A tleap script that builds the chain and sets N, CA, C and O, in Angstrom:
source leaprc.protein.ff14SB
mol = sequence {
  NMET LYS LYS LEU LEU ASN PRO VAL ALA VAL
  LEU LEU SER VAL ALA ILE ALA GLY LEU ILE
  THR THR GLY VAL ALA LEU ASN ALA ARG ALA
  ALA GLU LYS SER ALA LYS GLN LYS GLN ASN
  PRO GLN GLU PHE GLN PHE ASP LYS VAL GLY
  THR VAL THR LYS HIE GLY VAL ASP SER CYS
  MET GLU GLY HIE ILE LEU TYR ASP LEU ASN
  SER VAL ASP HIE LYS THR LYS ASP TRP LEU
  SER THR SER SER LYS THR ASP GLU ALA LEU
  LEU ASP LYS ALA SER LYS ASP GLY ARG TRP
  VAL ARG VAL LYS GLY THR MET MET VAL GLY
  VAL GLU ALA ASN CYS LYS TRP VAL LYS VAL
  SER SER VAL THR SER VAL LYS LYS SER SER
  GLN ASN LYS CPRO
}
set mol.1.N position { -57.284 53.265 -21.200 }
set mol.1.CA position { -57.541 52.816 -19.871 }
set mol.1.C position { -56.461 51.840 -19.419 }
set mol.1.O position { -56.056 50.944 -20.160 }
set mol.2.N position { -56.008 52.037 -18.194 }
set mol.2.CA position { -54.983 51.147 -17.663 }
set mol.2.C position { -55.620 49.932 -17.012 }
set mol.2.O position { -56.661 50.004 -16.358 }
set mol.3.N position { -54.937 48.808 -17.226 }
set mol.3.CA position { -55.440 47.559 -16.661 }
set mol.3.C position { -54.676 47.279 -15.365 }
set mol.3.O position { -53.446 47.295 -15.386 }
set mol.4.N position { -55.333 47.030 -14.267 }
set mol.4.CA position { -54.690 46.739 -12.991 }
set mol.4.C position { -54.354 45.251 -12.907 }
set mol.4.O position { -55.107 44.387 -13.356 }
set mol.5.N position { -53.187 44.992 -12.313 }
set mol.5.CA position { -52.786 43.596 -12.129 }
set mol.5.C position { -53.498 43.006 -10.924 }
set mol.5.O position { -53.707 43.677 -9.913 }
set mol.6.N position { -53.852 41.786 -11.047 }
set mol.6.CA position { -54.499 41.088 -9.961 }
set mol.6.C position { -53.455 40.796 -8.877 }
set mol.6.O position { -52.475 40.112 -9.173 }
set mol.7.N position { -53.613 41.278 -7.636 }
set mol.7.CA position { -52.614 41.070 -6.581 }
set mol.7.C position { -52.403 39.595 -6.264 }
set mol.7.O position { -51.284 39.206 -5.930 }
set mol.8.N position { -53.408 38.780 -6.353 }
set mol.8.CA position { -53.266 37.350 -6.093 }
set mol.8.C position { -52.358 36.709 -7.148 }
set mol.8.O position { -51.519 35.870 -6.821 }
set mol.9.N position { -52.524 37.097 -8.378 }
set mol.9.CA position { -51.707 36.551 -9.459 }
set mol.9.C position { -50.247 36.962 -9.289 }
set mol.9.O position { -49.347 36.163 -9.545 }
set mol.10.N position { -50.004 38.199 -8.859 }
set mol.10.CA position { -48.637 38.682 -8.634 }
set mol.10.C position { -47.980 37.903 -7.500 }
set mol.10.O position { -46.840 37.456 -7.627 }
set mol.11.N position { -48.700 37.740 -6.393 }
set mol.11.CA position { -48.161 36.974 -5.257 }
set mol.11.C position { -47.887 35.525 -5.636 }
set mol.11.O position { -46.873 34.951 -5.238 }
set mol.12.N position { -48.779 34.950 -6.392 }
set mol.12.CA position { -48.600 33.573 -6.844 }
set mol.12.C position { -47.375 33.449 -7.740 }
set mol.12.O position { -46.618 32.487 -7.614 }
set mol.13.N position { -47.170 34.386 -8.626 }
set mol.13.CA position { -46.002 34.379 -9.514 }
set mol.13.C position { -44.706 34.523 -8.727 }
set mol.13.O position { -43.729 33.831 -9.010 }
set mol.14.N position { -44.691 35.420 -7.739 }
set mol.14.CA position { -43.503 35.612 -6.895 }
set mol.14.C position { -43.213 34.339 -6.088 }
set mol.14.O position { -42.056 33.938 -5.961 }
set mol.15.N position { -44.238 33.716 -5.553 }
set mol.15.CA position { -44.063 32.497 -4.755 }
set mol.15.C position { -43.497 31.369 -5.613 }
set mol.15.O position { -42.600 30.646 -5.179 }
set mol.16.N position { -44.014 31.218 -6.821 }
set mol.16.CA position { -43.523 30.166 -7.728 }
set mol.16.C position { -42.070 30.427 -8.096 }
set mol.16.O position { -41.262 29.499 -8.114 }
set mol.17.N position { -41.728 31.672 -8.389 }
set mol.17.CA position { -40.341 32.017 -8.725 }
set mol.17.C position { -39.417 31.718 -7.546 }
set mol.17.O position { -38.307 31.220 -7.733 }
set mol.18.N position { -39.876 32.024 -6.331 }
set mol.18.CA position { -39.077 31.740 -5.130 }
set mol.18.C position { -38.858 30.249 -4.937 }
set mol.18.O position { -37.753 29.827 -4.595 }
set mol.19.N position { -39.891 29.447 -5.150 }
set mol.19.CA position { -39.762 27.989 -5.019 }
set mol.19.C position { -38.806 27.420 -6.060 }
set mol.19.O position { -38.008 26.532 -5.759 }
set mol.20.N position { -38.885 27.924 -7.263 }
set mol.20.CA position { -37.980 27.448 -8.324 }
set mol.20.C position { -36.538 27.783 -7.971 }
set mol.20.O position { -35.652 26.942 -8.125 }
set mol.21.N position { -36.293 29.008 -7.497 }
set mol.21.CA position { -34.943 29.424 -7.119 }
set mol.21.C position { -34.415 28.564 -5.979 }
set mol.21.O position { -33.264 28.131 -6.019 }
set mol.22.N position { -35.233 28.312 -4.968 }
set mol.22.CA position { -34.828 27.478 -3.836 }
set mol.22.C position { -34.528 26.055 -4.298 }
set mol.22.O position { -33.545 25.457 -3.860 }
set mol.23.N position { -35.353 25.519 -5.162 }
set mol.23.CA position { -35.129 24.161 -5.670 }
set mol.23.C position { -33.836 24.048 -6.446 }
set mol.23.O position { -33.111 23.063 -6.298 }
set mol.24.N position { -33.533 25.031 -7.265 }
set mol.24.CA position { -32.286 25.020 -8.035 }
set mol.24.C position { -31.084 25.091 -7.095 }
set mol.24.O position { -30.097 24.383 -7.296 }
set mol.25.N position { -31.162 25.947 -6.065 }
set mol.25.CA position { -30.051 26.095 -5.117 }
set mol.25.C position { -29.820 24.800 -4.337 }
set mol.25.O position { -28.676 24.384 -4.154 }
set mol.26.N position { -30.895 24.165 -3.878 }
set mol.26.CA position { -30.763 22.906 -3.142 }
set mol.26.C position { -30.198 21.799 -4.019 }
set mol.26.O position { -29.377 21.004 -3.562 }
set mol.27.N position { -30.625 21.741 -5.265 }
set mol.27.CA position { -30.129 20.729 -6.194 }
set mol.27.C position { -28.639 20.942 -6.464 }
set mol.27.O position { -27.883 19.975 -6.558 }
set mol.28.N position { -28.218 22.190 -6.587 }
set mol.28.CA position { -26.801 22.488 -6.818 }
set mol.28.C position { -25.960 22.064 -5.628 }
set mol.28.O position { -24.870 21.518 -5.800 }
set mol.29.N position { -26.462 22.314 -4.403 }
set mol.29.CA position { -25.727 21.895 -3.191 }
set mol.29.C position { -25.624 20.377 -3.127 }
set mol.29.O position { -24.564 19.848 -2.795 }
set mol.30.N position { -26.693 19.678 -3.436 }
set mol.30.CA position { -26.677 18.212 -3.410 }
set mol.30.C position { -25.688 17.664 -4.433 }
set mol.30.O position { -24.957 16.715 -4.146 }
set mol.31.N position { -25.662 18.254 -5.618 }
set mol.31.CA position { -24.729 17.803 -6.652 }
set mol.31.C position { -23.285 18.072 -6.236 }
set mol.31.O position { -22.402 17.255 -6.495 }
set mol.32.N position { -23.041 19.217 -5.588 }
set mol.32.CA position { -21.691 19.545 -5.124 }
set mol.32.C position { -21.239 18.573 -4.035 }
set mol.32.O position { -20.091 18.127 -4.038 }
set mol.33.N position { -22.130 18.247 -3.110 }
set mol.33.CA position { -21.806 17.306 -2.040 }
set mol.33.C position { -21.513 15.924 -2.612 }
set mol.33.O position { -20.572 15.259 -2.178 }
set mol.34.N position { -22.306 15.491 -3.574 }
set mol.34.CA position { -22.104 14.198 -4.223 }
set mol.34.C position { -20.762 14.151 -4.940 }
set mol.34.O position { -20.061 13.141 -4.881 }
set mol.35.N position { -20.402 15.231 -5.614 }
set mol.35.CA position { -19.125 15.292 -6.325 }
set mol.35.C position { -17.962 15.241 -5.344 }
set mol.35.O position { -16.952 14.597 -5.626 }
set mol.36.N position { -18.084 15.906 -4.198 }
set mol.36.CA position { -17.011 15.875 -3.191 }
set mol.36.C position { -16.848 14.471 -2.641 }
set mol.36.O position { -15.722 14.021 -2.431 }
set mol.37.N position { -17.959 13.762 -2.401 }
set mol.37.CA position { -17.874 12.410 -1.881 }
set mol.37.C position { -17.196 11.487 -2.872 }
set mol.37.O position { -16.476 10.576 -2.465 }
set mol.38.N position { -17.407 11.697 -4.166 }
set mol.38.CA position { -16.763 10.867 -5.172 }
set mol.38.C position { -15.274 11.177 -5.269 }
set mol.38.O position { -14.473 10.282 -5.538 }
set mol.39.N position { -14.894 12.438 -5.053 }
set mol.39.CA position { -13.499 12.823 -5.131 }
set mol.39.C position { -12.736 12.401 -3.887 }
set mol.39.O position { -11.604 11.929 -3.988 }
set mol.40.N position { -13.336 12.561 -2.719 }
set mol.40.CA position { -12.669 12.227 -1.474 }
set mol.40.C position { -12.863 10.749 -1.168 }
set mol.40.O position { -13.995 10.279 -1.056 }
set mol.41.N position { -11.762 10.017 -1.032 }
set mol.41.CA position { -11.902 8.606 -0.719 }
set mol.41.C position { -12.436 8.398 0.696 }
set mol.41.O position { -12.345 9.285 1.545 }
set mol.42.N position { -12.987 7.230 0.928 }
set mol.42.CA position { -13.415 6.870 2.270 }
set mol.42.C position { -12.172 6.519 3.080 }
set mol.42.O position { -11.161 6.101 2.515 }
set mol.43.N position { -12.239 6.687 4.394 }
set mol.43.CA position { -11.088 6.449 5.244 }
set mol.43.C position { -11.448 5.550 6.414 }
set mol.43.O position { -12.535 5.657 6.982 }
set mol.44.N position { -10.507 4.642 6.778 }
set mol.44.CA position { -10.667 3.750 7.908 }
set mol.44.C position { -9.319 3.625 8.621 }
set mol.44.O position { -8.269 3.714 7.985 }
set mol.45.N position { -9.348 3.421 9.929 }
set mol.45.CA position { -8.106 3.227 10.678 }
set mol.45.C position { -7.461 1.909 10.261 }
set mol.45.O position { -8.156 0.945 9.940 }
set mol.46.N position { -6.128 1.873 10.268 }
set mol.46.CA position { -5.378 0.699 9.823 }
set mol.46.C position { -4.265 0.427 10.821 }
set mol.46.O position { -3.539 1.342 11.209 }
set mol.47.N position { -4.126 -0.837 11.242 }
set mol.47.CA position { -3.060 -1.250 12.152 }
set mol.47.C position { -2.833 -2.746 11.951 }
set mol.47.O position { -3.601 -3.568 12.450 }
set mol.48.N position { -1.770 -3.097 11.213 }
set mol.48.CA position { -1.506 -4.511 10.913 }
set mol.48.C position { -0.019 -4.813 11.004 }
set mol.48.O position { 0.827 -3.924 10.904 }
set mol.49.N position { 0.275 -6.099 11.197 }
set mol.49.CA position { 1.644 -6.610 11.205 }
set mol.49.C position { 1.799 -7.543 10.024 }
set mol.49.O position { 0.882 -8.293 9.688 }
set mol.50.N position { 2.969 -7.496 9.391 }
set mol.50.CA position { 3.220 -8.399 8.276 }
set mol.50.C position { 4.596 -8.181 7.687 }
set mol.50.O position { 5.416 -7.432 8.218 }
set mol.51.N position { 4.824 -8.857 6.573 }
set mol.51.CA position { 6.083 -8.701 5.852 }
set mol.51.C position { 5.866 -7.718 4.706 }
set mol.51.O position { 4.735 -7.437 4.309 }
set mol.52.N position { 6.984 -7.203 4.183 }
set mol.52.CA position { 6.903 -6.162 3.168 }
set mol.52.C position { 7.533 -6.653 1.871 }
set mol.52.O position { 8.576 -7.306 1.877 }
set mol.53.N position { 6.881 -6.327 0.761 }
set mol.53.CA position { 7.452 -6.583 -0.562 }
set mol.53.C position { 7.345 -5.299 -1.382 }
set mol.53.O position { 6.551 -4.409 -1.078 }
set mol.54.N position { 8.158 -5.230 -2.420 }
set mol.54.CA position { 8.096 -4.075 -3.322 }
set mol.54.C position { 6.772 -4.138 -4.084 }
set mol.54.O position { 6.309 -5.216 -4.458 }
set mol.55.N position { 6.181 -2.987 -4.306 }
set mol.55.CA position { 4.906 -2.908 -5.025 }
set mol.55.C position { 5.170 -2.890 -6.529 }
set mol.55.O position { 6.137 -2.288 -6.996 }
set mol.56.N position { 4.311 -3.545 -7.261 }
set mol.56.CA position { 4.434 -3.567 -8.718 }
set mol.56.C position { 3.876 -2.294 -9.336 }
set mol.56.O position { 4.043 -1.207 -8.784 }
set mol.57.N position { 3.234 -2.424 -10.443 }
set mol.57.CA position { 2.655 -1.284 -11.145 }
set mol.57.C position { 1.451 -0.755 -10.372 }
set mol.57.O position { 0.571 -1.522 -9.981 }
set mol.58.N position { 1.415 0.550 -10.155 }
set mol.58.CA position { 0.308 1.186 -9.443 }
set mol.58.C position { -0.760 1.584 -10.451 }
set mol.58.O position { -0.647 2.623 -11.102 }
set mol.59.N position { -1.785 0.771 -10.580 }
set mol.59.CA position { -2.838 1.028 -11.562 }
set mol.59.C position { -3.805 2.123 -11.112 }
set mol.59.O position { -4.510 2.694 -11.944 }
set mol.60.N position { -3.850 2.427 -9.813 }
set mol.60.CA position { -4.769 3.453 -9.317 }
set mol.60.C position { -4.163 4.853 -9.356 }
set mol.60.O position { -4.887 5.847 -9.417 }
set mol.61.N position { -2.858 4.926 -9.322 }
set mol.61.CA position { -2.143 6.205 -9.318 }
set mol.61.C position { -2.664 7.103 -8.205 }
set mol.61.O position { -3.023 8.257 -8.439 }
set mol.62.N position { -2.700 6.561 -6.995 }
set mol.62.CA position { -3.280 7.264 -5.849 }
set mol.62.C position { -2.248 7.727 -4.827 }
set mol.62.O position { -2.602 7.904 -3.662 }
set mol.63.N position { -1.040 7.923 -5.194 }
set mol.63.CA position { -0.065 8.383 -4.216 }
set mol.63.C position { 1.276 7.729 -4.439 }
set mol.63.O position { 1.566 7.202 -5.513 }
set mol.64.N position { 2.074 7.772 -3.417 }
set mol.64.CA position { 3.448 7.288 -3.449 }
set mol.64.C position { 3.473 5.833 -2.981 }
set mol.64.O position { 4.017 5.538 -1.917 }
set mol.65.N position { 2.892 4.925 -3.761 }
set mol.65.CA position { 2.781 3.524 -3.366 }
set mol.65.C position { 3.992 2.754 -3.890 }
set mol.65.O position { 4.114 2.504 -5.089 }
set mol.66.N position { 4.889 2.382 -2.964 }
set mol.66.CA position { 6.106 1.663 -3.348 }
set mol.66.C position { 6.182 0.265 -2.744 }
set mol.66.O position { 6.947 -0.573 -3.222 }
set mol.67.N position { 5.390 0.000 -1.686 }
set mol.67.CA position { 5.501 -1.264 -0.961 }
set mol.67.C position { 4.124 -1.867 -0.700 }
set mol.67.O position { 3.109 -1.170 -0.704 }
set mol.68.N position { 4.116 -3.188 -0.472 }
set mol.68.CA position { 2.914 -3.917 -0.072 }
set mol.68.C position { 3.165 -4.514 1.299 }
set mol.68.O position { 4.272 -4.967 1.591 }
set mol.69.N position { 2.140 -4.517 2.145 }
set mol.69.CA position { 2.209 -5.207 3.425 }
set mol.69.C position { 1.444 -6.510 3.277 }
set mol.69.O position { 0.244 -6.504 3.002 }
set mol.70.N position { 2.139 -7.628 3.461 }
set mol.70.CA position { 1.528 -8.954 3.365 }
set mol.70.C position { 1.187 -9.400 4.774 }
set mol.70.O position { 2.077 -9.558 5.610 }
set mol.71.N position { -0.092 -9.605 5.044 }
set mol.71.CA position { -0.531 -9.905 6.404 }
set mol.71.C position { 0.058 -11.219 6.905 }
set mol.71.O position { 0.500 -12.070 6.132 }
set mol.72.N position { 0.047 -11.349 8.227 }
set mol.72.CA position { 0.609 -12.535 8.880 }
set mol.72.C position { -0.086 -13.802 8.397 }
set mol.72.O position { 0.567 -14.829 8.209 }
set mol.73.N position { -1.395 -13.747 8.195 }
set mol.73.CA position { -2.146 -14.928 7.765 }
set mol.73.C position { -2.103 -15.129 6.245 }
set mol.73.O position { -2.723 -16.058 5.726 }
set mol.74.N position { -1.386 -14.275 5.542 }
set mol.74.CA position { -1.209 -14.345 4.084 }
set mol.74.C position { -2.530 -14.230 3.312 }
set mol.74.O position { -2.622 -14.666 2.165 }
set mol.75.N position { -3.544 -13.646 3.943 }
set mol.75.CA position { -4.836 -13.499 3.271 }
set mol.75.C position { -5.000 -12.155 2.583 }
set mol.75.O position { -5.782 -12.031 1.641 }
set mol.76.N position { -4.269 -11.146 3.047 }
set mol.76.CA position { -4.423 -9.823 2.460 }
set mol.76.C position { -3.079 -9.223 2.070 }
set mol.76.O position { -2.036 -9.549 2.638 }
set mol.77.N position { -3.139 -8.352 1.099 }
set mol.77.CA position { -1.975 -7.579 0.675 }
set mol.77.C position { -2.457 -6.140 0.568 }
set mol.77.O position { -3.338 -5.822 -0.231 }
set mol.78.N position { -1.866 -5.273 1.388 }
set mol.78.CA position { -2.273 -3.873 1.430 }
set mol.78.C position { -1.195 -2.995 0.824 }
set mol.78.O position { -0.010 -3.150 1.120 }
set mol.79.N position { -1.616 -2.072 -0.027 }
set mol.79.CA position { -0.674 -1.149 -0.671 }
set mol.79.C position { -0.340 -0.047 0.322 }
set mol.79.O position { -1.226 0.464 1.007 }
set mol.80.N position { 0.939 0.322 0.404 }
set mol.80.CA position { 1.393 1.308 1.372 }
set mol.80.C position { 1.866 2.582 0.675 }
set mol.80.O position { 2.695 2.535 -0.233 }
set mol.81.N position { 1.336 3.701 1.105 }
set mol.81.CA position { 1.741 5.008 0.593 }
set mol.81.C position { 2.364 5.790 1.744 }
set mol.81.O position { 1.686 6.094 2.725 }
set mol.82.N position { 3.648 6.117 1.631 }
set mol.82.CA position { 4.316 6.824 2.704 }
set mol.82.C position { 4.865 8.157 2.234 }
set mol.82.O position { 5.256 8.318 1.078 }
set mol.83.N position { 4.886 9.093 3.141 }
set mol.83.CA position { 5.479 10.394 2.831 }
set mol.83.C position { 6.721 10.630 3.674 }
set mol.83.O position { 7.463 11.581 3.429 }
set mol.84.N position { 6.957 9.779 4.662 }
set mol.84.CA position { 8.103 9.916 5.550 }
set mol.84.C position { 9.294 9.121 5.019 }
set mol.84.O position { 9.167 7.940 4.695 }
set mol.85.N position { 10.437 9.773 4.933 }
set mol.85.CA position { 11.662 9.090 4.479 }
set mol.85.C position { 12.077 8.025 5.492 }
set mol.85.O position { 12.606 6.984 5.103 }
set mol.86.N position { 11.846 8.268 6.783 }
set mol.86.CA position { 12.193 7.288 7.828 }
set mol.86.C position { 11.351 6.027 7.675 }
set mol.86.O position { 11.875 4.914 7.711 }
set mol.87.N position { 10.036 6.208 7.504 }
set mol.87.CA position { 9.151 5.050 7.309 }
set mol.87.C position { 9.504 4.311 6.029 }
set mol.87.O position { 9.496 3.080 5.995 }
set mol.88.N position { 9.812 5.052 4.983 }
set mol.88.CA position { 10.184 4.434 3.707 }
set mol.88.C position { 11.467 3.620 3.852 }
set mol.88.O position { 11.588 2.546 3.263 }
set mol.89.N position { 12.423 4.123 4.632 }
set mol.89.CA position { 13.677 3.394 4.861 }
set mol.89.C position { 13.421 2.098 5.626 }
set mol.89.O position { 14.012 1.065 5.310 }
set mol.90.N position { 12.533 2.144 6.640 }
set mol.90.CA position { 12.187 0.925 7.388 }
set mol.90.C position { 11.481 -0.098 6.495 }
set mol.90.O position { 11.753 -1.295 6.582 }
set mol.91.N position { 10.586 0.373 5.645 }
set mol.91.CA position { 9.890 -0.536 4.729 }
set mol.91.C position { 10.864 -1.149 3.723 }
set mol.91.O position { 10.759 -2.332 3.398 }
set mol.92.N position { 11.799 -0.359 3.237 }
set mol.92.CA position { 12.791 -0.860 2.288 }
set mol.92.C position { 13.658 -1.931 2.941 }
set mol.92.O position { 13.915 -2.979 2.347 }
set mol.93.N position { 14.104 -1.665 4.156 }
set mol.93.CA position { 14.939 -2.642 4.874 }
set mol.93.C position { 14.157 -3.927 5.140 }
set mol.93.O position { 14.688 -5.026 4.981 }
set mol.94.N position { 12.889 -3.784 5.549 }
set mol.94.CA position { 12.052 -4.956 5.819 }
set mol.94.C position { 11.790 -5.761 4.552 }
set mol.94.O position { 11.685 -6.987 4.608 }
set mol.95.N position { 11.683 -5.085 3.413 }
set mol.95.CA position { 11.446 -5.805 2.160 }
set mol.95.C position { 12.678 -6.613 1.750 }
set mol.95.O position { 12.560 -7.619 1.051 }
set mol.96.N position { 13.837 -6.178 2.178 }
set mol.96.CA position { 15.080 -6.873 1.814 }
set mol.96.C position { 15.423 -8.008 2.767 }
set mol.96.O position { 15.897 -9.056 2.330 }
set mol.97.N position { 15.188 -7.816 4.076 }
set mol.97.CA position { 15.600 -8.860 5.028 }
set mol.97.C position { 14.446 -9.711 5.559 }
set mol.97.O position { 14.672 -10.613 6.366 }
set mol.98.N position { 13.213 -9.440 5.119 }
set mol.98.CA position { 12.079 -10.292 5.482 }
set mol.98.C position { 11.544 -10.083 6.889 }
set mol.98.O position { 10.697 -10.854 7.341 }
set mol.99.N position { 12.012 -9.071 7.585 }
set mol.99.CA position { 11.516 -8.843 8.948 }
set mol.99.C position { 10.065 -8.389 8.919 }
set mol.99.O position { 9.565 -7.895 7.908 }
set mol.100.N position { 9.402 -8.572 10.062 }
set mol.100.CA position { 8.025 -8.153 10.186 }
set mol.100.C position { 7.972 -6.726 10.704 }
set mol.100.O position { 8.823 -6.294 11.482 }
set mol.101.N position { 6.955 -6.004 10.257 }
set mol.101.CA position { 6.753 -4.638 10.720 }
set mol.101.C position { 5.295 -4.420 11.075 }
set mol.101.O position { 4.402 -5.098 10.567 }
set mol.102.N position { 5.073 -3.456 11.962 }
set mol.102.CA position { 3.709 -3.023 12.276 }
set mol.102.C position { 3.507 -1.698 11.558 }
set mol.102.O position { 4.284 -0.757 11.723 }
set mol.103.N position { 2.455 -1.643 10.764 }
set mol.103.CA position { 2.135 -0.429 10.015 }
set mol.103.C position { 0.825 0.130 10.554 }
set mol.103.O position { -0.183 -0.570 10.645 }
set mol.104.N position { 0.870 1.413 10.909 }
set mol.104.CA position { -0.338 2.114 11.347 }
set mol.104.C position { -0.603 3.249 10.375 }
set mol.104.O position { 0.322 3.848 9.825 }
set mol.105.N position { -1.864 3.529 10.177 }
set mol.105.CA position { -2.222 4.608 9.279 }
set mol.105.C position { -3.705 4.637 9.007 }
set mol.105.O position { -4.520 4.221 9.831 }
set mol.106.N position { -4.035 5.136 7.840 }
set mol.106.CA position { -5.432 5.274 7.432 }
set mol.106.C position { -5.645 4.538 6.117 }
set mol.106.O position { -4.974 4.816 5.123 }
set mol.107.N position { -6.587 3.595 6.121 }
set mol.107.CA position { -6.947 2.876 4.901 }
set mol.107.C position { -7.817 3.802 4.060 }
set mol.107.O position { -8.863 4.275 4.504 }
set mol.108.N position { -7.361 4.048 2.842 }
set mol.108.CA position { -8.076 4.941 1.937 }
set mol.108.C position { -8.746 4.088 0.864 }
set mol.108.O position { -8.134 3.166 0.326 }
set mol.109.N position { -9.999 4.397 0.557 }
set mol.109.CA position { -10.737 3.680 -0.468 }
set mol.109.C position { -11.115 4.689 -1.544 }
set mol.109.O position { -11.845 5.644 -1.280 }
set mol.110.N position { -10.620 4.475 -2.745 }
set mol.110.CA position { -10.885 5.391 -3.847 }
set mol.110.C position { -12.249 5.173 -4.464 }
set mol.110.O position { -13.063 4.402 -3.955 }
set mol.111.N position { -12.485 5.853 -5.554 }
set mol.111.CA position { -13.764 5.760 -6.255 }
set mol.111.C position { -13.956 4.352 -6.810 }
set mol.111.O position { -15.047 3.790 -6.719 }
set mol.112.N position { -12.901 3.784 -7.381 }
set mol.112.CA position { -12.978 2.424 -7.903 }
set mol.112.C position { -12.772 1.435 -6.753 }
set mol.112.O position { -11.913 1.652 -5.898 }
set mol.113.N position { -13.541 0.372 -6.729 }
set mol.113.CA position { -13.511 -0.587 -5.624 }
set mol.113.C position { -12.153 -1.250 -5.452 }
set mol.113.O position { -11.787 -1.611 -4.333 }
set mol.114.N position { -11.400 -1.419 -6.528 }
set mol.114.CA position { -10.119 -2.114 -6.427 }
set mol.114.C position { -8.974 -1.169 -6.053 }
set mol.114.O position { -7.825 -1.607 -5.988 }
set mol.115.N position { -9.249 0.093 -5.810 }
set mol.115.CA position { -8.218 1.081 -5.458 }
set mol.115.C position { -8.265 1.368 -3.965 }
set mol.115.O position { -8.938 2.299 -3.523 }
set mol.116.N position { -7.546 0.564 -3.195 }
set mol.116.CA position { -7.452 0.729 -1.747 }
set mol.116.C position { -5.978 0.796 -1.391 }
set mol.116.O position { -5.175 0.017 -1.905 }
set mol.117.N position { -5.623 1.715 -0.521 }
set mol.117.CA position { -4.235 1.832 -0.093 }
set mol.117.C position { -4.201 2.391 1.316 }
set mol.117.O position { -5.200 2.903 1.822 }
set mol.118.N position { -3.023 2.286 1.952 }
set mol.118.CA position { -2.857 2.768 3.310 }
set mol.118.C position { -1.973 4.011 3.288 }
set mol.118.O position { -0.854 3.986 2.775 }
set mol.119.N position { -2.487 5.077 3.843 }
set mol.119.CA position { -1.695 6.295 4.045 }
set mol.119.C position { -0.977 6.078 5.381 }
set mol.119.O position { -1.574 6.211 6.449 }
set mol.120.N position { 0.306 5.745 5.300 }
set mol.120.CA position { 1.075 5.311 6.463 }
set mol.120.C position { 1.356 6.489 7.396 }
set mol.120.O position { 1.788 7.556 6.961 }
set mol.121.N position { 1.099 6.267 8.705 }
set mol.121.CA position { 1.451 7.278 9.701 }
set mol.121.C position { 2.649 6.835 10.529 }
set mol.121.O position { 3.392 7.675 11.038 }
set mol.122.N position { 2.850 5.504 10.672 }
set mol.122.CA position { 4.042 5.022 11.386 }
set mol.122.C position { 4.354 3.582 11.006 }
set mol.122.O position { 3.467 2.784 10.701 }
set mol.123.N position { 5.659 3.278 11.034 }
set mol.123.CA position { 6.148 1.922 10.787 }
set mol.123.C position { 7.122 1.589 11.903 }
set mol.123.O position { 8.022 2.372 12.205 }
set mol.124.N position { 6.939 0.414 12.519 }
set mol.124.CA position { 7.869 -0.035 13.550 }
set mol.124.C position { 8.234 -1.483 13.296 }
set mol.124.O position { 7.415 -2.264 12.810 }
set mol.125.N position { 9.477 -1.840 13.629 }
set mol.125.CA position { 9.906 -3.234 13.512 }
set mol.125.C position { 9.272 -4.034 14.634 }
set mol.125.O position { 9.090 -3.538 15.746 }
set mol.126.N position { 8.938 -5.283 14.325 }
set mol.126.CA position { 8.354 -6.167 15.325 }
set mol.126.C position { 9.442 -7.135 15.768 }
set mol.126.O position { 10.102 -7.769 14.945 }
set mol.127.N position { 9.618 -7.239 17.093 }
set mol.127.CA position { 10.635 -8.152 17.628 }
set mol.127.C position { 10.229 -9.591 17.364 }
set mol.127.O position { 9.040 -9.906 17.298 }
set mol.128.N position { 11.221 -10.468 17.211 }
set mol.128.CA position { 10.947 -11.861 16.856 }
set mol.128.C position { 10.084 -12.562 17.888 }
set mol.128.O position { 9.288 -13.428 17.527 }
set mol.129.N position { 10.217 -12.215 19.164 }
set mol.129.CA position { 9.428 -12.881 20.198 }
set mol.129.C position { 7.947 -12.565 20.085 }
set mol.129.O position { 7.110 -13.338 20.553 }
set mol.130.N position { 7.610 -11.422 19.462 }
set mol.130.CA position { 6.190 -11.062 19.353 }
set mol.130.C position { 5.648 -11.274 17.945 }
set mol.130.O position { 4.547 -10.820 17.636 }
set mol.131.N position { 6.406 -11.959 17.085 }
set mol.131.CA position { 5.936 -12.166 15.734 }
set mol.131.C position { 4.749 -13.103 15.649 }
set mol.131.O position { 4.018 -13.080 14.659 }
set mol.132.N position { 4.541 -13.919 16.657 }
set mol.132.CA position { 3.397 -14.818 16.655 }
set mol.132.C position { 2.128 -14.131 17.156 }
set mol.132.O position { 1.049 -14.722 17.113 }
set mol.133.N position { 2.247 -12.882 17.634 }
set mol.133.CA position { 1.109 -12.126 18.133 }
set mol.133.C position { 0.864 -10.928 17.242 }
set mol.133.O position { 1.466 -9.882 17.486 }
set mol.134.N position { 0.018 -11.008 16.222 }
set mol.134.CA position { -0.221 -9.874 15.326 }
set mol.134.C position { -0.921 -8.718 15.983 }
set mol.134.O position { -1.180 -7.704 15.335 }
savepdb mol mol.pdb
quit
């Protein structure tokens, strides 16, 4: 004699399997999103005036960081990462002659709190008459 399956039990089993599959898929998406957020640094707009010095050892290894921007009030030192040879030449000249420059770009914040740098989009020399106005 053949035994018939209870239709309620079959539907219940299918529903439970569907919920488990959905839960696993949602958990995988959440884990992937979390991993992307850890890999991608946070970004903020950056626009400051200051003097330039050569950068020391780059402990974060987050790009082409060769220079530091020392703010006008001497309270902050921002690491500068540039990809433009023109901007790099201006920063090099400013580091040698002490002139002030305005640096615009994007402040990048890495996974570690002490790894912050500026992805430079432009560097301009600041005229002496406007050096008192950051």
